[in-house]
LUMKEKOL-269524 format. One record per residue: residue in three letters; x, y, z of N, C-alpha, C in turn. Coordinates in steps of 0.05 Angstrom, whole numbers, plus 5000, padded with zeros to 4 digits. Example, Ala and Ser with C-alpha at 12.3 -4.5 7.8 and 13.67 -1.06 7.14 Angstrom:
2
ALA526448865156524649105156526449345156/SER525749555142527349795143525850015157/
***
This chain:
203
UNK746470328331745570218304745670448282/UNK746970408261747370598240745070568220/UNK743670778215741370798198742170958173/UNK741570828150741970948123739171018112/UNK738771288111736071418106735771538077/UNK733571488065732871618040730071618037/UNK729171778017726271818010725871917983/UNK723471897972722872047947724871987925/UNK725371717920727171647899725771677872/UNK723171637869721771657846722971517823/UNK723771267829724871087809727871107807/UNK729171277820732171327821733271147842/UNK734970967836736370807853739170847854/UNK740271007876743171077877744970847872/UNK747170877856749170677852750570607876/UNK750970797894752670737920750770767944/UNK750970587962749370597986751370568008/UNK751570738028753370708051752970438067/UNK754970348079754470118096753170208121/UNK751470018132749970068156748569828164/UNK747169858189745669648198742769628187/UNK741569868181738769868174738470088153/UNK737270018129736770248110733670288113/UNK732970548113730170628115729370808091/UNK727270728078726370898054723570988061/UNK723171258061720571378071718771448049/UNK718471288029716271298009716971447983/UNK715171447965715471537938717971417924/UNK717871147925720170997915719870907886/UNK717470877877716970777850716970977829/UNK717370907803716971097780714171127774/UNK713471297756710671327746709671097728/UNK711370987715710570777696712370537699/UNK711470297689713170057689713769967716/UNK711769977735712269927762713069627768/UNK711769447756712369167762715169087752/UNK715669187727718269157716720569267735/UNK719869497743721969637764722069487788/UNK720169397800720369247825721968977822/UNK721268847799722468577795725268587786/UNK725768767767728468767754730468977764/UNK729469177778731269367789731169397819/UNK728869447831728669477860729569247875/UNK728569007870729268777885732268717885/UNK733568707860736268657860737968877874/UNK737069117872738469337886738269297918/UNK735869237927735569197955737368967964/UNK737468757948738968507957741968577957/UNK742968757942745768817942746569037959/UNK744669187972745469417989747169298013/UNK749069458022750869358043749769418071/UNK747169328075745969368101744769098110/UNK744369068136743368808145740268768141/UNK738768988142736068988139735169258124/UNK732769228112731569468100728569488109/UNK727769738114725069778121724069998103/UNK721569978092720570208077717670238080/UNK716570468073713870518069713370668044/UNK710770668036710170798009709471078014/UNK709171227991708471507991706271567970/UNK705671817968703371887949703871847920/UNK706171787913706571707884706971397880/UNK706471247902706670957901703870847903/UNK702570797880699770727878699470437892/UNK697470407910697070147922695669947905/UNK697169837887695869627870695969367883/UNK694069167877694068907889696868777889/UNK697468667911700068517914702568687911/UNK702368947911704669117909706669057930/UNK705869067956707669007977708868727976/UNK707368537968708268277966710468237945/UNK710368417927712568387905715168507915/UNK715468627936717868717946719368517962/UNK721968457954723368247968725768407981/UNK726868268001729268388016728768638030/UNK726168688038725468908053722768868067/UNK722468978090719868988105718369218098/UNK715869198084714169428079712369498102/UNK712269728113710569788136708469988127/UNK705769908130703670058126701970058152/UNK702270258167700970268193701670028208/UNK704269938207705069688221707669768237/UNK708369578255710769608272712469368269/UNK715169418269716969198269719269268288/UNK720469058302722669098321725168978307/UNK727269148305729669048294731969158312/UNK733568958322735669028339734969168364/UNK732669098375731769238400730369508394/UNK730269598368729069858360726169808351/UNK724269928361721569908351720870118330/UNK720070028306719670208283716870198274/UNK715670418269712970448259713070598232/UNK711470468212711470598185708670668177/UNK708470918163706071028153706471168127/UNK704771078105705171228079703571478076/UNK701871568096699971758092700972058091/UNK699572228075700072508075697372658071/UNK697372908074694873068069694173088041/UNK691473098035690473118008691773337990/UNK692673267967693573457947693173327920/UNK691773457904690973357876689773057881/UNK690272867863689172617865691272397866/UNK692872397887694972217888694071987910/UNK695871807914695371577932695971627959/UNK694971467979695571478007695171758018/UNK692871878014692372138026689872128041/UNK689772288062687372298080687472558096/UNK685072658101684872918118685672878148/UNK686173088161687073058187685372918209/UNK682672928204680972778221681272478219/UNK681872378195682572098191685472048199/UNK687372218195689872158204690072158235/UNK688372308249688272298278687772008287/UNK685971898275685171598283687571408276/UNK688871458254691171288245693371318264/UNK694071558270696571618287696071558317/UNK693671548324693071488352693971198357/UNK694171028337695070748340697870708340/UNK699570918338702470888340703070828367/UNK704570598372705070518399706670728415/UNK706070748441707270938458710270898462/UNK711070648458713970588463715470568438/UNK714470678416715970668391718470838392/UNK720570758380723170868377723571058353/UNK722470958329722971078305720271088291/UNK719571308279717271328260718371368231/UNK717471208212717971258184715271338172/UNK715171608166712771708155713471868128/UNK711671798108712471928082712272248087/UNK710272328099709872618104711172708130/UNK712072948132713173068156710873168173/UNK711673198199709673318218709673628214/UNK707373758221707174028216709474188229/UNK710674378213712774548222715574448224/UNK715674178216718474058217719173958190/UNK720774098174721573998147719173988128/UNK717174148131714774118115714074358098/UNK715974548094715374798081716174768051/UNK714374848033714974828003716275097996/UNK716775117970718075337958716475597959/UNK713575577966712075797969711775897997/UNK713175738016712975818045710375698058/UNK709375498046706975368056707775118073/UNK706175088095706874848110704874608100/UNK706174378095704574168086704673908104/UNK705873948127706073728145703173708161/UNK703173458174700673398191700773488221/UNK698873658227698773728256698273478274/UNK696673298262695973068280698572888282/UNK700072878263702772718267704572858287/UNK704573118286706173278305705173238333/UNK702473248337701373218364702172918375/UNK701872738358702372458368705472418372/UNK707072538354710072518357710872638385/UNK709972868391710473008418709572848440/UNK707672658438706772508460708272248465/UNK710272188449711471948451714071958465/UNK714371868491716571918506719271778497/UNK719071558484721471418474722371488447/UNK721071658434721571708404724371838401/UNK725971698384728771798379728971948353/UNK727371848334727671948306724971928290/UNK724272118275722072118257723272158230/UNK723271968211724471978186722072048165/UNK722472238148720272308130721572418103/UNK719772498085720472608059718272788051/UNK717372708026714772838014715273128005/UNK716073288021716573588015719573598010/UNK720273597984723173587976724773837987/UNK723274067987724574307997725174308025/UNK723874128040724274118069726673948079/UNK728273868059730373708065732073818087/UNK732773648107734673708129733773588155/UNK735273648175734973538202733973748221/UNK731673688235730373878252729873728278/UNK731973738298731673588321731473308317/UNK729273158326729072878321727672838295/UNK726873028279725772988252727673018231/UNK727972818213729672818190728172798165/UNK728073038150726773008122729172928104/UNK728972678093731272558080730772528048/UNK729272718039728572708009731172687993/UNK731272497976733872417961733972577936/UNK731872727928732072877904730973167910/UNK731373357892730273617892728873677866/UNK727273897866725673957844727074177827/UNK727374137801728474347784727274337757/UNK725974547747724774577720722874337716/UNK721174257735719174037733720473757733/UNK722873727740724173477742725173407770/UNK725573157776726773067800729773037796/UNK731373167810734273167807735473037832/UNK737072817828738272687852740372887866/UNK740272887892742273027905745072917903/UNK747073067906749872977902750372747922/UNK749372787946749472557966746472507974/UNK745372297964742472257967741772117994/UNK743772068012743371928036743972098060/UNK742372028082742672148108743471928126/UNK745471948140746571738159746371828187/UNK744871648203744371728230744871498248/UNK746371528270746871318289745071368314/UNK743671148321741971168345742570928364/
***
């Protein structure tokens, strides 16, 4: 199965999407303003035209959980502490990250421990907005912002083939089974799209 992976779009929708079986978006998809207009007039048409068979996404700390937000998204399965099976692959999605300022979908490690404990033992792919501790989670100051509880749970899953994440733009890259697929980088206080915003993985 060919996976087309992206994260941290922040309202940026790449004009070109590689062909694949499944597109996965790991949070921070929405812009800061005009969210409903963006979902209705930009995101939904873009998802419908993407050259993939299915799309799965989760939210991130910049995606505020307004009423009916998930219901507004068409042509994609939105996972919030949920599991879906596609083509024999079991996928779990989680929008959570550690507390920083006053953003959305944030919780301390003690809460995350309870959330991540419910990840099924036979899951194949985790879609988490935040990375696990020590894997694609280092910011420009050399600080780790990943969750230790996510890492503990990840390492206890015998069937896990891939953990897709973003959140820490500077952590972009592949680290064993962990892929930080942030589609933008930070420069002078702005989000700049990467030349190639997609990560393609076959599993």
